[in-house]
PyMOL Python script that loads the backbone (N, CA, C, O; Angstrom):
from pymol import cmd

cmd.read_pdbstr("""\
ATOM      1  N   MET A   1      30.349-161.161  64.421  1.00  0.00           N
ATOM      2  CA  MET A   1      29.610-160.204  64.166  1.00  0.00           C
ATOM      3  C   MET A   1      28.668-160.310  63.895  1.00  0.00           C
ATOM      4  O   MET A   1      28.070-161.222  63.324  1.00  0.00           O
ATOM      5  N   ASP A   2      28.298-159.121  64.369  1.00  0.00           N
ATOM      6  CA  ASP A   2      26.524-158.957  64.776  1.00  0.00           C
ATOM      7  C   ASP A   2      25.412-158.918  63.497  1.00  0.00           C
ATOM      8  O   ASP A   2      25.629-158.795  62.291  1.00  0.00           O
ATOM      9  N   ARG A   3      24.277-159.053  64.154  1.00  0.00           N
ATOM     10  CA  ARG A   3      23.119-159.675  63.468  1.00  0.00           C
ATOM     11  C   ARG A   3      22.686-158.982  62.396  1.00  0.00           C
ATOM     12  O   ARG A   3      21.983-159.666  61.652  1.00  0.00           O
ATOM     13  N   PRO A   4      22.882-157.682  61.993  1.00  0.00           N
ATOM     14  CA  PRO A   4      22.773-156.875  61.058  1.00  0.00           C
ATOM     15  C   PRO A   4      23.529-157.144  60.191  1.00  0.00           C
ATOM     16  O   PRO A   4      23.060-157.670  59.182  1.00  0.00           O
ATOM     17  N   GLU A   5      24.982-156.878  60.274  1.00  0.00           N
ATOM     18  CA  GLU A   5      26.206-157.664  59.578  1.00  0.00           C
ATOM     19  C   GLU A   5      26.027-158.327  59.061  1.00  0.00           C
ATOM     20  O   GLU A   5      26.397-158.275  57.888  1.00  0.00           O
ATOM     21  N   ARG A   6      25.380-159.356  59.511  1.00  0.00           N
ATOM     22  CA  ARG A   6      25.161-160.726  58.596  1.00  0.00           C
ATOM     23  C   ARG A   6      23.734-160.332  57.646  1.00  0.00           C
ATOM     24  O   ARG A   6      23.582-161.120  56.712  1.00  0.00           O
ATOM     25  N   PHE A   7      22.984-159.560  57.715  1.00  0.00           N
ATOM     26  CA  PHE A   7      21.833-159.342  56.764  1.00  0.00           C
ATOM     27  C   PHE A   7      22.531-158.576  56.149  1.00  0.00           C
ATOM     28  O   PHE A   7      22.021-158.484  55.032  1.00  0.00           O
ATOM     29  N   TYR A   8      23.352-157.999  56.204  1.00  0.00           N
ATOM     30  CA  TYR A   8      23.802-157.468  55.158  1.00  0.00           C
ATOM     31  C   TYR A   8      25.404-158.258  53.989  1.00  0.00           C
ATOM     32  O   TYR A   8      25.940-157.724  53.018  1.00  0.00           O
ATOM     33  N   ARG A   9      25.728-159.644  54.644  1.00  0.00           N
ATOM     34  CA  ARG A   9      26.443-160.131  53.991  1.00  0.00           C
ATOM     35  C   ARG A   9      25.672-161.009  52.979  1.00  0.00           C
ATOM     36  O   ARG A   9      25.935-161.174  51.788  1.00  0.00           O
ATOM     37  N   ILE A  10      24.409-161.671  53.889  1.00  0.00           N
ATOM     38  CA  ILE A  10      23.337-162.734  53.229  1.00  0.00           C
ATOM     39  C   ILE A  10      22.663-161.737  51.887  1.00  0.00           C
ATOM     40  O   ILE A  10      22.539-162.415  50.867  1.00  0.00           O
ATOM     41  N   ASP A  11      22.318-160.596  51.760  1.00  0.00           N
ATOM     42  CA  ASP A  11      21.882-160.596  51.196  1.00  0.00           C
ATOM     43  C   ASP A  11      23.182-160.378  49.263  1.00  0.00           C
ATOM     44  O   ASP A  11      22.803-160.687  48.134  1.00  0.00           O
ATOM     45  N   PRO A  12      24.246-159.928  49.551  1.00  0.00           N
ATOM     46  CA  PRO A  12      25.269-159.901  48.230  1.00  0.00           C
ATOM     47  C   PRO A  12      25.343-161.779  47.537  1.00  0.00           C
ATOM     48  O   PRO A  12      25.272-162.326  46.436  1.00  0.00           O
ATOM     49  N   LEU A  13      25.503-162.143  48.817  1.00  0.00           N
ATOM     50  CA  LEU A  13      25.847-163.684  48.311  1.00  0.00           C
ATOM     51  C   LEU A  13      24.742-164.311  48.025  1.00  0.00           C
ATOM     52  O   LEU A  13      24.952-165.450  47.607  1.00  0.00           O
ATOM     53  N   LEU A  14      23.269-163.907  48.109  1.00  0.00           N
ATOM     54  CA  LEU A  14      22.550-164.736  47.165  1.00  0.00           C
ATOM     55  C   LEU A  14      22.134-163.838  46.064  1.00  0.00           C
ATOM     56  O   LEU A  14      21.695-164.578  45.183  1.00  0.00           O
ATOM     57  N   THR A  15      22.067-162.772  45.737  1.00  0.00           N
ATOM     58  CA  THR A  15      21.986-161.906  45.080  1.00  0.00           C
ATOM     59  C   THR A  15      23.031-162.460  43.880  1.00  0.00           C
ATOM     60  O   THR A  15      22.381-162.780  42.885  1.00  0.00           O
ATOM     61  N   GLU A  16      24.275-162.629  43.736  1.00  0.00           N
ATOM     62  CA  GLU A  16      25.884-162.554  43.071  1.00  0.00           C
ATOM     63  C   GLU A  16      25.897-163.788  42.878  1.00  0.00           C
ATOM     64  O   GLU A  16      26.435-164.018  41.795  1.00  0.00           O
ATOM     65  N   ARG A  17      25.489-164.925  43.519  1.00  0.00           N
ATOM     66  CA  ARG A  17      25.819-166.853  42.998  1.00  0.00           C
ATOM     67  C   ARG A  17      24.678-167.230  42.680  1.00  0.00           C
ATOM     68  O   ARG A  17      24.661-168.407  42.321  1.00  0.00           O
ATOM     69  N   ARG A  18      23.146-166.423  42.649  1.00  0.00           N
ATOM     70  CA  ARG A  18      21.943-166.644  42.103  1.00  0.00           C
ATOM     71  C   ARG A  18      21.076-167.879  43.632  1.00  0.00           C
ATOM     72  O   ARG A  18      19.963-167.850  44.158  1.00  0.00           O
ATOM     73  N   LEU A  19      22.135-168.668  43.809  1.00  0.00           N
ATOM     74  CA  LEU A  19      21.764-169.573  44.110  1.00  0.00           C
ATOM     75  C   LEU A  19      22.863-170.000  45.768  1.00  0.00           C
ATOM     76  O   LEU A  19      24.041-169.731  45.537  1.00  0.00           O
ATOM     77  N   VAL A  20      22.685-170.466  46.978  1.00  0.00           N
ATOM     78  CA  VAL A  20      23.903-170.951  47.665  1.00  0.00           C
ATOM     79  C   VAL A  20      23.683-172.014  48.651  1.00  0.00           C
ATOM     80  O   VAL A  20      23.080-171.679  49.671  1.00  0.00           O
ATOM     81  N   PRO A  21      24.106-173.380  48.522  1.00  0.00           N
ATOM     82  CA  PRO A  21      23.546-174.335  49.557  1.00  0.00           C
ATOM     83  C   PRO A  21      23.841-173.582  51.119  1.00  0.00           C
ATOM     84  O   PRO A  21      24.769-172.802  51.333  1.00  0.00           O
ATOM     85  N   PHE A  22      22.727-174.058  52.214  1.00  0.00           N
ATOM     86  CA  PHE A  22      22.817-174.131  53.536  1.00  0.00           C
ATOM     87  C   PHE A  22      24.269-174.062  54.137  1.00  0.00           C
ATOM     88  O   PHE A  22      24.765-173.561  55.146  1.00  0.00           O
ATOM     89  N   ASP A  23      24.555-174.514  53.470  1.00  0.00           N
ATOM     90  CA  ASP A  23      26.672-175.529  54.423  1.00  0.00           C
ATOM     91  C   ASP A  23      27.303-173.987  53.930  1.00  0.00           C
ATOM     92  O   ASP A  23      27.959-173.432  54.812  1.00  0.00           O
ATOM     93  N   ALA A  24      27.174-173.225  52.597  1.00  0.00           N
ATOM     94  CA  ALA A  24      28.002-172.166  52.480  1.00  0.00           C
ATOM     95  C   ALA A  24      27.442-171.085  53.093  1.00  0.00           C
ATOM     96  O   ALA A  24      28.170-170.266  53.655  1.00  0.00           O
ATOM     97  N   LEU A  25      26.781-171.015  53.079  1.00  0.00           N
ATOM     98  CA  LEU A  25      25.747-169.945  53.763  1.00  0.00           C
ATOM     99  C   LEU A  25      26.398-169.444  55.167  1.00  0.00           C
ATOM    100  O   LEU A  25      26.645-168.321  55.607  1.00  0.00           O
ATOM    101  N   SER A  26      26.550-170.601  55.619  1.00  0.00           N
ATOM    102  CA  SER A  26      26.808-171.032  57.101  1.00  0.00           C
ATOM    103  C   SER A  26      28.504-171.144  57.482  1.00  0.00           C
ATOM    104  O   SER A  26      29.085-170.820  58.517  1.00  0.00           O
ATOM    105  N   ALA A  27      28.988-171.684  56.321  1.00  0.00           N
ATOM    106  CA  ALA A  27      30.593-170.930  56.256  1.00  0.00           C
ATOM    107  C   ALA A  27      30.914-169.851  56.251  1.00  0.00           C
ATOM    108  O   ALA A  27      31.825-169.338  56.901  1.00  0.00           O
ATOM    109  N   ALA A  28      30.233-169.393  55.548  1.00  0.00           N
ATOM    110  CA  ALA A  28      30.798-168.168  55.592  1.00  0.00           C
ATOM    111  C   ALA A  28      30.103-167.052  56.435  1.00  0.00           C
ATOM    112  O   ALA A  28      30.462-165.875  56.443  1.00  0.00           O
ATOM    113  N   LEU A  29      29.686-167.263  56.719  1.00  0.00           N
ATOM    114  CA  LEU A  29      28.860-166.196  57.791  1.00  0.00           C
ATOM    115  C   LEU A  29      29.316-166.477  59.087  1.00  0.00           C
ATOM    116  O   LEU A  29      28.930-165.837  60.066  1.00  0.00           O
ATOM    117  N   GLN A  30      30.336-167.656  59.158  1.00  0.00           N
ATOM    118  CA  GLN A  30      30.596-168.767  60.468  1.00  0.00           C
ATOM    119  C   GLN A  30      29.602-168.466  61.562  1.00  0.00           C
ATOM    120  O   GLN A  30      29.895-167.851  62.587  1.00  0.00           O
ATOM    121  N   VAL A  31      28.380-168.952  61.269  1.00  0.00           N
ATOM    122  CA  VAL A  31      27.178-169.254  62.372  1.00  0.00           C
ATOM    123  C   VAL A  31      26.672-170.387  62.430  1.00  0.00           C
ATOM    124  O   VAL A  31      26.573-171.154  61.472  1.00  0.00           O
ATOM    125  N   SER A  32      26.235-170.641  63.770  1.00  0.00           N
ATOM    126  CA  SER A  32      25.295-172.383  63.176  1.00  0.00           C
ATOM    127  C   SER A  32      24.379-172.529  62.632  1.00  0.00           C
ATOM    128  O   SER A  32      23.580-171.630  62.368  1.00  0.00           O
ATOM    129  N   PRO A  33      24.277-173.600  62.357  1.00  0.00           N
ATOM    130  CA  PRO A  33      22.872-173.998  61.663  1.00  0.00           C
ATOM    131  C   PRO A  33      21.608-172.974  62.179  1.00  0.00           C
ATOM    132  O   PRO A  33      20.897-172.322  61.414  1.00  0.00           O
ATOM    133  N   ALA A  34      21.513-172.994  63.558  1.00  0.00           N
ATOM    134  CA  ALA A  34      19.923-172.518  64.170  1.00  0.00           C
ATOM    135  C   ALA A  34      19.921-171.000  63.940  1.00  0.00           C
ATOM    136  O   ALA A  34      19.033-170.188  63.677  1.00  0.00           O
ATOM    137  N   THR A  35      21.538-170.903  64.180  1.00  0.00           N
ATOM    138  CA  THR A  35      21.042-169.208  64.073  1.00  0.00           C
ATOM    139  C   THR A  35      21.212-168.581  62.790  1.00  0.00           C
ATOM    140  O   THR A  35      20.838-167.413  62.690  1.00  0.00           O
ATOM    141  N   LEU A  36      21.834-169.296  61.551  1.00  0.00           N
ATOM    142  CA  LEU A  36      21.695-168.364  60.246  1.00  0.00           C
ATOM    143  C   LEU A  36      19.884-168.919  59.797  1.00  0.00           C
ATOM    144  O   LEU A  36      19.289-168.184  59.009  1.00  0.00           O
ATOM    145  N   ARG A  37      19.115-170.219  60.351  1.00  0.00           N
ATOM    146  CA  ARG A  37      18.133-170.516  60.013  1.00  0.00           C
ATOM    147  C   ARG A  37      17.194-169.281  60.326  1.00  0.00           C
ATOM    148  O   ARG A  37      16.186-169.076  59.650  1.00  0.00           O
ATOM    149  N   ARG A  38      17.701-168.180  61.754  1.00  0.00           N
ATOM    150  CA  ARG A  38      16.828-167.398  62.764  1.00  0.00           C
ATOM    151  C   ARG A  38      17.121-165.919  61.389  1.00  0.00           C
ATOM    152  O   ARG A  38      16.256-165.123  61.024  1.00  0.00           O
ATOM    153  N   ASP A  39      18.466-165.972  60.941  1.00  0.00           N
ATOM    154  CA  ASP A  39      19.095-164.489  59.819  1.00  0.00           C
ATOM    155  C   ASP A  39      18.206-164.811  59.176  1.00  0.00           C
ATOM    156  O   ASP A  39      17.319-163.975  59.007  1.00  0.00           O
ATOM    157  N   LEU A  40      18.081-166.026  58.606  1.00  0.00           N
ATOM    158  CA  LEU A  40      16.984-165.801  56.744  1.00  0.00           C
ATOM    159  C   LEU A  40      15.267-165.361  57.479  1.00  0.00           C
ATOM    160  O   LEU A  40      14.507-164.403  57.338  1.00  0.00           O
ATOM    161  N   GLN A  41      15.238-166.414  58.137  1.00  0.00           N
ATOM    162  CA  GLN A  41      14.283-165.966  58.670  1.00  0.00           C
ATOM    163  C   GLN A  41      12.986-164.527  59.285  1.00  0.00           C
ATOM    164  O   GLN A  41      11.799-164.218  59.187  1.00  0.00           O
ATOM    165  N   TYR A  42      14.393-164.027  59.969  1.00  0.00           N
ATOM    166  CA  TYR A  42      14.406-162.298  60.030  1.00  0.00           C
ATOM    167  C   TYR A  42      13.752-161.475  58.688  1.00  0.00           C
ATOM    168  O   TYR A  42      12.630-160.975  58.597  1.00  0.00           O
ATOM    169  N   PRO A  43      14.511-161.498  57.987  1.00  0.00           N
ATOM    170  CA  PRO A  43      14.575-160.730  56.144  1.00  0.00           C
ATOM    171  C   PRO A  43      13.447-161.174  56.036  1.00  0.00           C
ATOM    172  O   PRO A  43      12.606-160.277  56.089  1.00  0.00           O
ATOM    173  N   ARG A  44      12.956-162.379  55.878  1.00  0.00           N
ATOM    174  CA  ARG A  44      12.062-162.305  55.336  1.00  0.00           C
ATOM    175  C   ARG A  44      10.575-162.032  56.457  1.00  0.00           C
ATOM    176  O   ARG A  44       9.895-161.045  56.175  1.00  0.00           O
ATOM    177  N   ASP A  45      10.363-162.434  57.024  1.00  0.00           N
ATOM    178  CA  ASP A  45       9.387-161.958  57.773  1.00  0.00           C
ATOM    179  C   ASP A  45       9.322-160.562  57.968  1.00  0.00           C
ATOM    180  O   ASP A  45       8.158-160.166  57.907  1.00  0.00           O
ATOM    181  N   ARG A  46      10.075-159.753  58.162  1.00  0.00           N
ATOM    182  CA  ARG A  46       9.684-158.335  58.807  1.00  0.00           C
ATOM    183  C   ARG A  46      10.585-157.754  57.511  1.00  0.00           C
ATOM    184  O   ARG A  46      10.367-156.546  57.604  1.00  0.00           O
ATOM    185  N   LEU A  47      11.078-157.855  56.870  1.00  0.00           N
ATOM    186  CA  LEU A  47      11.890-156.660  55.945  1.00  0.00           C
ATOM    187  C   LEU A  47      10.867-157.568  54.005  1.00  0.00           C
ATOM    188  O   LEU A  47      11.295-157.010  52.995  1.00  0.00           O
ATOM    189  N   HIS A  48      10.063-158.410  53.785  1.00  0.00           N
ATOM    190  CA  HIS A  48       9.542-159.365  53.227  1.00  0.00           C
ATOM    191  C   HIS A  48      10.694-159.391  51.997  1.00  0.00           C
ATOM    192  O   HIS A  48      10.467-159.244  50.796  1.00  0.00           O
ATOM    193  N   ALA A  49      12.198-159.657  52.746  1.00  0.00           N
ATOM    194  CA  ALA A  49      12.713-160.345  51.734  1.00  0.00           C
ATOM    195  C   ALA A  49      12.816-161.531  50.735  1.00  0.00           C
ATOM    196  O   ALA A  49      13.388-162.466  51.295  1.00  0.00           O
ATOM    197  N   PRO A  50      12.423-161.867  49.287  1.00  0.00           N
ATOM    198  CA  PRO A  50      12.085-162.717  48.354  1.00  0.00           C
ATOM    199  C   PRO A  50      13.370-163.713  48.746  1.00  0.00           C
ATOM    200  O   PRO A  50      14.236-163.993  47.917  1.00  0.00           O
ATOM    201  N   ILE A  51      13.375-164.227  50.172  1.00  0.00           N
ATOM    202  CA  ILE A  51      14.395-164.913  50.262  1.00  0.00           C
ATOM    203  C   ILE A  51      13.283-166.789  50.286  1.00  0.00           C
ATOM    204  O   ILE A  51      12.257-167.031  50.920  1.00  0.00           O
ATOM    205  N   VAL A  52      14.008-167.638  49.418  1.00  0.00           N
ATOM    206  CA  VAL A  52      13.329-169.015  49.657  1.00  0.00           C
ATOM    207  C   VAL A  52      14.316-170.235  49.430  1.00  0.00           C
ATOM    208  O   VAL A  52      15.500-170.148  49.104  1.00  0.00           O
ATOM    209  N   TRP A  53      13.854-170.970  49.580  1.00  0.00           N
ATOM    210  CA  TRP A  53      14.413-172.006  49.773  1.00  0.00           C
ATOM    211  C   TRP A  53      14.396-173.294  48.018  1.00  0.00           C
ATOM    212  O   TRP A  53      13.316-173.875  47.903  1.00  0.00           O
ATOM    213  N   ASP A  54      15.116-173.525  47.246  1.00  0.00           N
ATOM    214  CA  ASP A  54      14.968-174.046  46.018  1.00  0.00           C
ATOM    215  C   ASP A  54      15.402-175.566  46.526  1.00  0.00           C
ATOM    216  O   ASP A  54      16.472-175.922  47.020  1.00  0.00           O
ATOM    217  N   ARG A  55      14.101-176.413  46.210  1.00  0.00           N
ATOM    218  CA  ARG A  55      14.249-177.837  46.818  1.00  0.00           C
ATOM    219  C   ARG A  55      14.986-178.803  45.845  1.00  0.00           C
ATOM    220  O   ARG A  55      15.678-179.806  46.021  1.00  0.00           O
ATOM    221  N   GLU A  56      14.553-178.085  44.704  1.00  0.00           N
ATOM    222  CA  GLU A  56      15.253-178.981  43.642  1.00  0.00           C
ATOM    223  C   GLU A  56      16.783-178.783  42.911  1.00  0.00           C
ATOM    224  O   GLU A  56      17.258-179.550  42.074  1.00  0.00           O
ATOM    225  N   ARG A  57      17.401-177.605  43.426  1.00  0.00           N
ATOM    226  CA  ARG A  57      18.484-176.869  43.205  1.00  0.00           C
ATOM    227  C   ARG A  57      19.284-177.291  44.394  1.00  0.00           C
ATOM    228  O   ARG A  57      20.505-177.160  44.306  1.00  0.00           O
ATOM    229  N   GLY A  58      18.724-177.826  45.602  1.00  0.00           N
ATOM    230  CA  GLY A  58      19.487-177.453  46.697  1.00  0.00           C
ATOM    231  C   GLY A  58      20.132-176.850  47.282  1.00  0.00           C
ATOM    232  O   GLY A  58      21.265-177.206  47.606  1.00  0.00           O
ATOM    233  N   GLY A  59      19.213-174.931  47.830  1.00  0.00           N
ATOM    234  CA  GLY A  59      20.226-173.926  48.526  1.00  0.00           C
ATOM    235  C   GLY A  59      19.184-173.365  48.359  1.00  0.00           C
ATOM    236  O   GLY A  59      18.176-174.069  48.303  1.00  0.00           O
ATOM    237  N   TYR A  60      19.062-171.935  48.225  1.00  0.00           N
ATOM    238  CA  TYR A  60      19.034-170.271  49.220  1.00  0.00           C
ATOM    239  C   TYR A  60      18.848-169.780  47.203  1.00  0.00           C
ATOM    240  O   TYR A  60      19.366-170.301  46.215  1.00  0.00           O
ATOM    241  N   ARG A  61      18.333-169.146  47.275  1.00  0.00           N
ATOM    242  CA  ARG A  61      17.962-168.062  46.239  1.00  0.00           C
ATOM    243  C   ARG A  61      16.970-166.652  46.520  1.00  0.00           C
ATOM    244  O   ARG A  61      15.986-166.432  47.227  1.00  0.00           O
ATOM    245  N   CYS A  62      17.412-166.219  46.011  1.00  0.00           N
ATOM    246  CA  CYS A  62      16.461-164.337  45.901  1.00  0.00           C
ATOM    247  C   CYS A  62      15.073-164.961  44.848  1.00  0.00           C
ATOM    248  O   CYS A  62      15.332-165.493  43.768  1.00  0.00           O
ATOM    249  N   GLU A  63      14.012-164.845  45.211  1.00  0.00           N
ATOM    250  CA  GLU A  63      13.255-165.009  43.962  1.00  0.00           C
ATOM    251  C   GLU A  63      12.847-163.621  43.747  1.00  0.00           C
ATOM    252  O   GLU A  63      12.179-162.881  44.469  1.00  0.00           O
ATOM    253  N   SER A  64      13.808-163.264  41.708  1.00  0.00           N
ATOM    254  CA  SER A  64      13.478-162.417  41.462  1.00  0.00           C
ATOM    255  C   SER A  64      12.455-161.991  40.630  1.00  0.00           C
ATOM    256  O   SER A  64      12.206-160.792  40.507  1.00  0.00           O
ATOM    257  N   GLU A  65      11.656-163.107  39.876  1.00  0.00           N
ATOM    258  CA  GLU A  65      11.097-162.818  39.337  1.00  0.00           C
ATOM    259  C   GLU A  65       9.694-164.484  39.041  1.00  0.00           C
ATOM    260  O   GLU A  65       9.939-165.675  39.229  1.00  0.00           O
ATOM    261  N   GLY A  66       8.505-163.918  38.607  1.00  0.00           N
ATOM    262  CA  GLY A  66       7.243-164.687  39.347  1.00  0.00           C
ATOM    263  C   GLY A  66       6.888-164.025  39.643  1.00  0.00           C
ATOM    264  O   GLY A  66       7.149-162.832  39.792  1.00  0.00           O
ATOM    265  N   PRO A  67       5.308-165.389  40.019  1.00  0.00           N
ATOM    266  CA  PRO A  67       4.204-164.478  40.180  1.00  0.00           C
ATOM    267  C   PRO A  67       4.206-164.361  41.975  1.00  0.00           C
ATOM    268  O   PRO A  67       3.477-163.499  42.466  1.00  0.00           O
ATOM    269  N   GLY A  68       5.000-165.202  42.856  1.00  0.00           N
ATOM    270  CA  GLY A  68       5.498-164.762  44.483  1.00  0.00           C
ATOM    271  C   GLY A  68       6.778-163.282  44.512  1.00  0.00           C
ATOM    272  O   GLY A  68       6.842-162.335  45.296  1.00  0.00           O
ATOM    273  N   ALA A  69       7.199-163.452  43.931  1.00  0.00           N
ATOM    274  CA  ALA A  69       8.559-162.044  43.916  1.00  0.00           C
ATOM    275  C   ALA A  69       8.149-160.566  44.707  1.00  0.00           C
ATOM    276  O   ALA A  69       8.926-159.904  45.396  1.00  0.00           O
ATOM    277  N   GLY A  70       6.922-160.287  44.457  1.00  0.00           N
ATOM    278  CA  GLY A  70       6.110-159.247  45.064  1.00  0.00           C
ATOM    279  C   GLY A  70       7.345-157.775  44.279  1.00  0.00           C
ATOM    280  O   GLY A  70       8.055-157.917  43.283  1.00  0.00           O
ATOM    281  N   PRO A  71       7.210-156.433  45.193  1.00  0.00           N
ATOM    282  CA  PRO A  71       8.164-155.262  44.746  1.00  0.00           C
ATOM    283  C   PRO A  71       9.776-155.763  45.473  1.00  0.00           C
ATOM    284  O   PRO A  71      10.042-156.432  46.472  1.00  0.00           O
ATOM    285  N   ALA A  72      10.761-154.980  44.286  1.00  0.00           N
ATOM    286  CA  ALA A  72      12.153-154.668  44.785  1.00  0.00           C
ATOM    287  C   ALA A  72      12.483-154.447  45.940  1.00  0.00           C
ATOM    288  O   ALA A  72      12.044-153.572  46.687  1.00  0.00           O
ATOM    289  N   PHE A  73      13.494-155.447  46.202  1.00  0.00           N
ATOM    290  CA  PHE A  73      13.994-155.422  47.598  1.00  0.00           C
ATOM    291  C   PHE A  73      14.591-155.040  48.022  1.00  0.00           C
ATOM    292  O   PHE A  73      15.573-155.226  47.303  1.00  0.00           O
ATOM    293  N   GLU A  74      14.940-154.436  48.934  1.00  0.00           N
ATOM    294  CA  GLU A  74      16.329-153.526  49.377  1.00  0.00           C
ATOM    295  C   GLU A  74      16.911-153.658  51.208  1.00  0.00           C
ATOM    296  O   GLU A  74      16.260-154.034  52.183  1.00  0.00           O
ATOM    297  N   LEU A  75      18.031-153.290  51.147  1.00  0.00           N
ATOM    298  CA  LEU A  75      18.061-153.626  52.657  1.00  0.00           C
ATOM    299  C   LEU A  75      17.595-152.210  53.456  1.00  0.00           C
ATOM    300  O   LEU A  75      17.840-151.211  52.780  1.00  0.00           O
ATOM    301  N   PRO A  76      17.178-152.027  54.331  1.00  0.00           N
ATOM    302  CA  PRO A  76      16.906-150.539  54.663  1.00  0.00           C
ATOM    303  C   PRO A  76      18.332-150.097  55.063  1.00  0.00           C
ATOM    304  O   PRO A  76      19.335-150.797  55.207  1.00  0.00           O
ATOM    305  N   GLY A  77      18.144-148.497  55.237  1.00  0.00           N
ATOM    306  CA  GLY A  77      20.169-147.820  55.190  1.00  0.00           C
ATOM    307  C   GLY A  77      19.995-147.462  56.397  1.00  0.00           C
ATOM    308  O   GLY A  77      19.198-147.849  57.252  1.00  0.00           O
ATOM    309  N   LEU A  78      21.294-146.221  56.412  1.00  0.00           N
ATOM    310  CA  LEU A  78      20.875-145.565  57.606  1.00  0.00           C
ATOM    311  C   LEU A  78      20.707-144.214  57.617  1.00  0.00           C
ATOM    312  O   LEU A  78      21.471-143.388  57.118  1.00  0.00           O
ATOM    313  N   TRP A  79      19.551-143.982  58.277  1.00  0.00           N
ATOM    314  CA  TRP A  79      18.778-142.473  58.009  1.00  0.00           C
ATOM    315  C   TRP A  79      19.098-142.160  59.407  1.00  0.00           C
ATOM    316  O   TRP A  79      19.183-142.957  60.342  1.00  0.00           O
ATOM    317  N   PHE A  80      19.276-140.798  59.418  1.00  0.00           N
ATOM    318  CA  PHE A  80      19.753-139.859  60.643  1.00  0.00           C
ATOM    319  C   PHE A  80      18.620-138.463  60.294  1.00  0.00           C
ATOM    320  O   PHE A  80      18.250-137.881  59.274  1.00  0.00           O
ATOM    321  N   SER A  81      18.349-138.346  61.765  1.00  0.00           N
ATOM    322  CA  SER A  81      17.511-136.780  61.600  1.00  0.00           C
ATOM    323  C   SER A  81      17.873-135.711  61.675  1.00  0.00           C
ATOM    324  O   SER A  81      18.754-135.669  62.534  1.00  0.00           O
ATOM    325  N   PRO A  82      17.672-134.639  61.193  1.00  0.00           N
ATOM    326  CA  PRO A  82      18.314-133.171  61.320  1.00  0.00           C
ATOM    327  C   PRO A  82      19.203-132.984  62.113  1.00  0.00           C
ATOM    328  O   PRO A  82      20.350-132.810  61.703  1.00  0.00           O
ATOM    329  N   ALA A  83      18.963-132.975  63.190  1.00  0.00           N
ATOM    330  CA  ALA A  83      19.471-132.879  64.515  1.00  0.00           C
ATOM    331  C   ALA A  83      20.695-134.297  64.606  1.00  0.00           C
ATOM    332  O   ALA A  83      21.897-134.092  64.776  1.00  0.00           O
ATOM    333  N   ALA A  84      20.353-135.086  64.520  1.00  0.00           N
ATOM    334  CA  ALA A  84      21.782-136.052  64.372  1.00  0.00           C
ATOM    335  C   ALA A  84      22.724-135.558  63.082  1.00  0.00           C
ATOM    336  O   ALA A  84      23.928-135.793  63.185  1.00  0.00           O
ATOM    337  N   ILE A  85      22.433-135.146  62.339  1.00  0.00           N
ATOM    338  CA  ILE A  85      23.559-134.862  60.999  1.00  0.00           C
ATOM    339  C   ILE A  85      23.833-133.685  61.568  1.00  0.00           C
ATOM    340  O   ILE A  85      25.021-133.562  61.864  1.00  0.00           O
ATOM    341  N   HIS A  86      22.987-132.571  61.880  1.00  0.00           N
ATOM    342  CA  HIS A  86      23.948-131.161  62.709  1.00  0.00           C
ATOM    343  C   HIS A  86      24.799-131.835  63.622  1.00  0.00           C
ATOM    344  O   HIS A  86      25.906-131.479  63.217  1.00  0.00           O
ATOM    345  N   ALA A  87      24.996-132.590  64.607  1.00  0.00           N
ATOM    346  CA  ALA A  87      25.382-133.019  65.603  1.00  0.00           C
ATOM    347  C   ALA A  87      26.759-133.477  65.029  1.00  0.00           C
ATOM    348  O   ALA A  87      27.890-133.132  65.371  1.00  0.00           O
ATOM    349  N   LEU A  88      26.242-134.589  63.799  1.00  0.00           N
ATOM    350  CA  LEU A  88      27.740-134.931  64.449  1.00  0.00           C
ATOM    351  C   LEU A  88      28.336-134.173  62.800  1.00  0.00           C
ATOM    352  O   LEU A  88      29.518-134.488  62.665  1.00  0.00           O
ATOM    353  N   LEU A  89      27.790-133.220  61.473  1.00  0.00           N
ATOM    354  CA  LEU A  89      29.041-132.496  61.723  1.00  0.00           C
ATOM    355  C   LEU A  89      29.644-131.510  62.471  1.00  0.00           C
ATOM    356  O   LEU A  89      30.801-131.150  62.257  1.00  0.00           O
ATOM    357  N   THR A  90      29.055-131.121  63.194  1.00  0.00           N
ATOM    358  CA  THR A  90      29.736-130.061  64.425  1.00  0.00           C
ATOM    359  C   THR A  90      30.390-131.083  65.136  1.00  0.00           C
ATOM    360  O   THR A  90      31.410-130.400  65.050  1.00  0.00           O
ATOM    361  N   MET A  91      30.759-132.052  65.744  1.00  0.00           N
ATOM    362  CA  MET A  91      31.504-132.906  65.865  1.00  0.00           C
ATOM    363  C   MET A  91      33.011-133.263  65.528  1.00  0.00           C
ATOM    364  O   MET A  91      34.018-133.461  66.208  1.00  0.00           O
ATOM    365  N   ARG A  92      32.651-133.258  63.874  1.00  0.00           N
ATOM    366  CA  ARG A  92      33.256-133.326  63.290  1.00  0.00           C
ATOM    367  C   ARG A  92      34.079-131.923  63.275  1.00  0.00           C
ATOM    368  O   ARG A  92      35.056-131.923  64.024  1.00  0.00           O
ATOM    369  N   GLU A  93      33.801-130.522  62.416  1.00  0.00           N
ATOM    370  CA  GLU A  93      34.454-130.013  63.010  1.00  0.00           C
ATOM    371  C   GLU A  93      35.636-129.384  63.994  1.00  0.00           C
ATOM    372  O   GLU A  93      36.747-128.889  63.806  1.00  0.00           O
ATOM    373  N   LEU A  94      34.667-129.715  65.328  1.00  0.00           N
ATOM    374  CA  LEU A  94      35.305-129.480  66.640  1.00  0.00           C
ATOM    375  C   LEU A  94      36.600-130.714  66.758  1.00  0.00           C
ATOM    376  O   LEU A  94      37.453-130.702  67.646  1.00  0.00           O
ATOM    377  N   LEU A  95      36.527-131.567  65.848  1.00  0.00           N
ATOM    378  CA  LEU A  95      38.051-132.277  66.405  1.00  0.00           C
ATOM    379  C   LEU A  95      38.927-132.054  64.984  1.00  0.00           C
ATOM    380  O   LEU A  95      40.116-132.366  65.041  1.00  0.00           O
ATOM    381  N   ALA A  96      38.271-131.400  63.390  1.00  0.00           N
ATOM    382  CA  ALA A  96      39.053-130.633  63.230  1.00  0.00           C
ATOM    383  C   ALA A  96      40.269-129.343  63.138  1.00  0.00           C
ATOM    384  O   ALA A  96      41.187-128.922  62.434  1.00  0.00           O
ATOM    385  N   ALA A  97      39.634-129.125  64.208  1.00  0.00           N
ATOM    386  CA  ALA A  97      40.009-128.178  64.773  1.00  0.00           C
ATOM    387  C   ALA A  97      41.154-128.704  65.823  1.00  0.00           C
ATOM    388  O   ALA A  97      41.729-127.904  66.561  1.00  0.00           O
TER     389      ALA A  97
END
""", "prot")
cmd.dss("prot")
cmd.show_as("cartoon", "prot")
cmd.util.cbc("prot")
cmd.orient("prot")
């Protein structure tokens, strides 16, 4: 599994389960602890994801409410330029024919 795919697996784990222990995240993604730390740090630093460590409860969670929550967070989608869309549709027509 590559890095962007792991980002898209971390997000639902944190939003659906509310709190996920570090070991459970590492096992679900099948990565080393160092890789998981990097994978959690990148969306926090670059994408402003509200991922926080909850020391009292012993796990990671998304901070959706409160003073540090910030704006609503969403992972970036896949965007195509008009030229790329035209090329994809052309290839689809050629393959269908």
